[in-house]
C-alpha positions, 0 to 999 in steps of 0.5 A: 190085437185089438180091431182098432189097432193100426200096427205098422212094421218097419224093417230097416238097415242103413241102406234100405227100409220097408214099411208094412201094415201088420194084419194079424197072425193069419193075414200077415203083413201088407207092404205099404212103402219102401225107401232106399239109401244107395249112398251108404254103399258108395265108396268113401271117395265118392262121398265128399268130405274133408273134415277132420273133426270139429269142436261143438258149441260146448267146446267138446271135440267131435271126431270126424264121421265117415261119409257112410256114417253121415249118410246113415244118419240122414237116412235114419232122420228121414225115417224118423221124420216120416214116422213123426208125420204119420203119428201126427196124422194118427196113421198107426197106433202101434209100431214094430221096429226091426233093424240091424243093430247099428241102424237101430241105435241111430233111428231110436235116438232120432224118433220122438218120445211120442213115437216111442210111446207107440213102440210095441216091439223092437227087434235087433235084427235085419229082416229086410231080406225076408219075404212076406211069409217069413217076416209074418212067421217071425213077427208071430213068434215074437208076439205070442 
């Protein structure tokens, strides 16, 4: 790790995300920000939608999306927009993204090419429940 590197770590799933700064093998991670998306856990009847699907501009049919799926997409977009603003401000030089499989696909589709260029590591696991020490241990093992 270069001393000038600002390594950010995002651990996320569809209902929550946490941002950490990675300080190295010994110092570990420092929490910077948390996001919550409680709407994704709500029952479908509490998230209003009656849509049966629709045709897009190209004439292709797009099937109906569940309300939870729509909330997950909104949350992923919110995180992608945050990362893009942070990239423009040069707040991080490298990014480690750890996420549950479904959400990982969603967020990687939405982050910009410039943010993707800063991806150091992508981990297809949900680490949102790990404490700081365990997260640091997992990151250290992955970056050897």
